[in-house]
Backbone as CSV, one residue per row, in Angstrom:
resi,resn,N_x,N_y,N_z,CA_x,CA_y,CA_z,C_x,C_y,C_z
1,MET,-13.154,-16.250,-64.517,-12.397,-16.755,-63.399,-12.346,-15.731,-62.255
2,ILE,-12.158,-14.461,-62.625,-12.097,-13.406,-61.608,-13.449,-13.263,-60.915
3,ARG,-14.530,-13.396,-61.693,-15.855,-13.298,-61.076,-16.082,-14.421,-60.079
4,PHE,-15.614,-15.616,-60.406,-15.752,-16.745,-59.491,-14.988,-16.484,-58.193
5,ILE,-13.767,-16.003,-58.307,-12.953,-15.724,-57.113,-13.608,-14.625,-56.284
6,SER,-14.125,-13.603,-56.951,-14.789,-12.512,-56.238,-16.022,-13.013,-55.486
7,ARG,-16.834,-13.828,-56.140,-18.020,-14.400,-55.473,-17.622,-15.321,-54.335
8,PHE,-16.599,-16.139,-54.569,-16.146,-17.098,-53.565,-15.657,-16.376,-52.306
9,VAL,-14.780,-15.395,-52.484,-14.263,-14.639,-51.338,-15.386,-13.840,-50.682
10,GLY,-16.285,-13.283,-51.481,-17.418,-12.539,-50.936,-18.323,-13.397,-50.069
11,LEU,-18.593,-14.612,-50.521,-19.440,-15.497,-49.721,-18.747,-15.936,-48.441
12,TRP,-17.438,-16.151,-48.482,-16.702,-16.486,-47.264,-16.699,-15.315,-46.280
13,LEU,-16.571,-14.101,-46.795,-16.626,-12.939,-45.901,-18.015,-12.765,-45.298
14,ILE,-19.055,-13.030,-46.073,-20.413,-12.958,-45.538,-20.614,-14.030,-44.468
15,ALA,-20.056,-15.225,-44.697,-20.133,-16.276,-43.676,-19.377,-15.866,-42.417
16,GLY,-18.222,-15.219,-42.583,-17.474,-14.710,-41.427,-18.252,-13.641,-40.684
17,ALA,-18.989,-12.815,-41.421,-19.826,-11.802,-40.777,-20.934,-12.450,-39.959
18,LEU,-21.503,-13.516,-40.464,-22.532,-14.226,-39.715,-21.962,-14.849,-38.444
19,VAL,-20.769,-15.415,-38.540,-20.109,-15.986,-37.356,-19.824,-14.890,-36.330
20,ALA,-19.316,-13.743,-36.795,-19.034,-12.631,-35.880,-20.311,-12.121,-35.223
21,LEU,-21.410,-12.111,-35.976,-22.684,-11.677,-35.414,-23.172,-12.647,-34.342
22,VAL,-23.008,-13.930,-34.571,-23.418,-14.930,-33.580,-22.549,-14.819,-32.326
23,ILE,-21.252,-14.613,-32.498,-20.358,-14.462,-31.345,-20.734,-13.222,-30.542
24,ASP,-20.979,-12.100,-31.231,-21.394,-10.890,-30.519,-22.737,-11.085,-29.826
25,GLY,-23.638,-11.831,-30.459,-24.931,-12.110,-29.831,-24.785,-12.951,-28.580
26,ALA,-23.914,-13.951,-28.630,-23.688,-14.790,-27.450,-23.049,-13.985,-26.317
27,LYS,-22.102,-13.104,-26.671,-21.490,-12.251,-25.648,-22.512,-11.296,-25.054
28,SER,-23.412,-10.792,-25.888,-24.441,-9.870,-25.400,-25.409,-10.573,-24.456
29,ILE,-25.770,-11.793,-24.794,-26.667,-12.548,-23.904,-25.977,-12.845,-22.581
30,ALA,-24.701,-13.219,-22.633,-23.977,-13.541,-21.401,-23.777,-12.312,-20.528
31,ALA,-23.584,-11.161,-21.138,-23.338,-9.942,-20.371,-24.623,-9.199,-20.019
32,SER,-25.744,-9.615,-20.555,-27.038,-8.940,-20.377,-26.974,-7.486,-20.819
33,ALA,-26.143,-7.223,-21.790,-26.017,-5.894,-22.388,-25.473,-6.088,-23.797
34,VAL,-25.739,-5.119,-24.650,-25.263,-5.219,-26.026,-23.749,-5.031,-26.061
35,THR,-23.045,-6.026,-26.584,-21.600,-5.925,-26.761,-21.286,-6.148,-28.230
36,VAL,-20.424,-5.309,-28.750,-20.048,-5.367,-30.152,-18.531,-5.376,-30.234
37,THR,-17.987,-6.280,-31.027,-16.550,-6.334,-31.247,-16.208,-5.412,-32.408
38,ARG,-15.357,-4.448,-32.157,-14.940,-3.492,-33.185,-13.772,-4.060,-33.978
39,VAL,-13.618,-3.622,-35.228,-12.534,-4.093,-36.088,-11.181,-3.768,-35.468
40,GLY,-11.034,-2.564,-34.955,-9.753,-2.160,-34.366,-9.392,-2.987,-33.142
41,MET,-10.371,-3.289,-32.304,-10.096,-4.087,-31.115,-9.756,-5.532,-31.485
42,ALA,-10.455,-6.086,-32.469,-10.148,-7.449,-32.908,-8.758,-7.514,-33.529
43,TRP,-8.405,-6.511,-34.326,-7.092,-6.470,-34.954,-6.011,-6.297,-33.893
44,LEU,-6.264,-5.444,-32.923,-5.299,-5.221,-31.849,-5.117,-6.474,-30.995
45,GLU,-6.188,-7.242,-30.811,-6.115,-8.461,-30.009,-5.312,-9.553,-30.708
46,TYR,-5.498,-9.698,-32.011,-4.855,-10.798,-32.726,-3.483,-10.457,-33.285
47,SER,-3.249,-9.194,-33.643,-1.962,-8.836,-34.228,-1.655,-7.361,-33.989
48,PRO,-1.204,-7.017,-32.782,-0.962,-5.600,-32.485,0.199,-5.006,-33.271
49,ALA,1.190,-5.816,-33.616,2.354,-5.294,-34.340,1.959,-4.840,-35.746
50,THR,1.093,-5.590,-36.416,0.708,-5.179,-37.764,-0.164,-3.938,-37.746
51,LEU,-0.996,-3.783,-36.727,-1.801,-2.569,-36.624,-0.909,-1.355,-36.439
52,ALA,0.101,-1.472,-35.588,1.042,-0.361,-35.395,1.835,-0.093,-36.673
53,GLY,2.190,-1.148,-37.392,2.910,-0.972,-38.652,2.061,-0.298,-39.708
54,VAL,0.802,-0.678,-39.799,-0.097,-0.044,-40.763,-0.313,1.421,-40.403
55,GLN,-0.452,1.706,-39.125,-0.625,3.093,-38.705,0.609,3.912,-39.052
56,ALA,1.789,3.389,-38.789,3.024,4.115,-39.114,3.152,4.314,-40.619
57,PHE,2.810,3.290,-41.402,2.886,3.406,-42.861,1.942,4.482,-43.371
58,ILE,0.703,4.483,-42.878,-0.270,5.464,-43.346,0.138,6.864,-42.925
59,GLU,0.570,7.033,-41.674,0.934,8.363,-41.202,2.193,8.898,-41.881
60,LYS,3.131,8.016,-42.209,4.385,8.482,-42.785,4.329,8.579,-44.306
61,ASP,3.876,7.524,-44.970,3.972,7.471,-46.421,2.714,7.938,-47.147
62,VAL,1.564,7.472,-46.726,0.336,7.788,-47.445,-0.079,9.238,-47.211
63,GLU,-0.045,9.683,-45.972,-0.493,11.047,-45.677,0.426,12.104,-46.266
64,SER,1.684,11.762,-46.524,2.570,12.745,-47.133,2.174,13.019,-48.580
65,HIS,1.545,12.049,-49.241,1.123,12.234,-50.625,-0.325,12.690,-50.750
66,VAL,-1.183,12.186,-49.873,-2.604,12.454,-50.004,-3.038,13.622,-49.126
67,GLY,-2.671,13.588,-47.882,-3.078,14.619,-46.938,-3.174,14.032,-45.541
68,HIS,-3.403,14.883,-44.571,-3.418,14.439,-43.174,-4.784,13.970,-42.708
69,TRP,-5.709,13.777,-43.611,-7.050,13.342,-43.251,-7.222,11.835,-43.348
70,VAL,-6.215,11.097,-43.774,-6.394,9.670,-44.044,-6.523,8.863,-42.750
71,TRP,-5.565,8.997,-41.825,-5.602,8.147,-40.635,-6.702,8.573,-39.672
72,ASP,-6.723,9.862,-39.348,-7.603,10.281,-38.260,-9.079,10.070,-38.573
73,PRO,-9.682,10.674,-39.562,-11.117,10.391,-39.704,-11.416,9.125,-40.503
74,LEU,-10.644,8.837,-41.552,-11.024,7.756,-42.461,-10.724,6.368,-41.901
75,VAL,-9.477,6.073,-41.606,-9.103,4.734,-41.151,-9.662,4.469,-39.758
76,GLN,-9.682,5.462,-38.898,-10.242,5.246,-37.566,-11.745,4.982,-37.612
77,ALA,-12.431,5.559,-38.581,-13.858,5.256,-38.739,-14.049,3.807,-39.168
78,ILE,-13.166,3.307,-40.023,-13.246,1.910,-40.439,-12.918,0.989,-39.268
79,LEU,-11.915,1.357,-38.470,-11.550,0.543,-37.310,-12.620,0.569,-36.229
80,TRP,-13.500,1.535,-36.248,-14.561,1.647,-35.249,-15.795,0.828,-35.631
81,LEU,-15.869,0.340,-36.876,-17.014,-0.455,-37.315,-17.070,-1.786,-36.580
82,PRO,-18.257,-2.327,-36.377,-18.357,-3.693,-35.848,-17.802,-4.687,-36.872
83,VAL,-17.229,-5.774,-36.392,-16.609,-6.755,-37.279,-17.635,-7.330,-38.243
84,PHE,-18.834,-7.649,-37.744,-19.835,-8.242,-38.623,-20.263,-7.281,-39.723
85,ALA,-20.314,-5.986,-39.422,-20.702,-5.010,-40.436,-19.603,-4.835,-41.486
86,ALA,-18.355,-4.783,-41.034,-17.244,-4.604,-41.979,-17.107,-5.816,-42.894
87,LEU,-17.173,-7.018,-42.324,-17.064,-8.222,-43.151,-18.271,-8.367,-44.069
88,GLY,-19.445,-8.081,-43.573,-20.647,-8.182,-44.394,-20.652,-7.183,-45.539
89,LEU,-20.222,-5.964,-45.274,-20.174,-4.943,-46.313,-19.158,-5.304,-47.391
90,LEU,-17.962,-5.684,-46.974,-16.933,-6.065,-47.938,-17.344,-7.322,-48.712
91,GLY,-17.914,-8.303,-48.027,-18.380,-9.513,-48.695,-19.517,-9.238,-49.666
92,GLY,-20.424,-8.367,-49.286,-21.523,-8.012,-50.187,-21.042,-7.304,-51.439
93,ILE,-20.072,-6.412,-51.277,-19.511,-5.718,-52.437,-18.826,-6.705,-53.374
94,LEU,-18.038,-7.625,-52.814,-17.356,-8.607,-53.654,-18.339,-9.572,-54.315
95,ALA,-19.361,-9.980,-53.587,-20.358,-10.890,-54.162,-21.130,-10.205,-55.283
96,LEU,-21.468,-8.942,-55.106,-22.163,-8.213,-56.167,-21.255,-7.952,-57.364
97,ALA,-19.986,-7.700,-57.102,-19.049,-7.465,-58.202,-18.837,-8.733,-59.024
98,GLY,-18.975,-9.891,-58.408,-18.745,-11.139,-59.108,-19.981,-11.766,-59.702
99,ARG,-21.131,-11.138,-59.561,-22.351,-11.754,-60.089,-22.383,-11.673,-61.603
100,LYS,-23.162,-12.566,-62.186,-23.311,-12.566,-63.636,-24.218,-11.420,-64.045
101,ARG,-23.869,-10.812,-65.132,-24.686,-9.707,-65.620,-25.967,-10.245,-66.230
102,ARG,-27.024,-9.531,-65.982,-28.310,-9.921,-66.532,-28.413,-9.384,-67.951
103,ARG,-28.749,-10.238,-68.867,-28.922,-9.805,-70.252,-30.342,-9.281,-70.420
104,ARG,-30.425,-8.093,-70.919,-31.740,-7.493,-71.135,-32.194,-7.794,-72.543
105,PRO,-33.456,-8.143,-72.702,-33.942,-8.409,-74.057,-34.015,-7.113,-74.849
106,ALA,-33.903,-7.261,-76.134,-33.995,-6.081,-77.008,-35.386,-5.480,-76.874
107,ALA,-35.429,-4.188,-76.992,-36.703,-3.497,-76.877,-37.609,-3.866,-78.062
108,TYR,-38.880,-4.030,-77.783,-39.825,-4.356,-78.844,-40.137,-3.101,-79.637
109,ALA,-40.138,-3.257,-80.904,-40.395,-2.110,-81.762,-41.844,-1.991,-82.134
């Protein structure tokens, strides 16, 4: 059941990555220049309060336990990724995690 859910969500994320790629392609054609929508900009556009809340949570609670390297290089690098790349990568990982294992035949003696 978990493998099915993982594959299902992974395929939906891959489909979302394809949609984001088509949208970025249409914007690039209209602007006559390459335009890419970043994860941070999309998140800020649709829900700025949650982005600020996540930043405050990471800076206050997570960095106090782990270290001060979490928000600045790690999370900001993720927020700088193009939306299609982030969704495609996450969807690919989930789809691969949910795939059926291949049974290998016993070695011939």
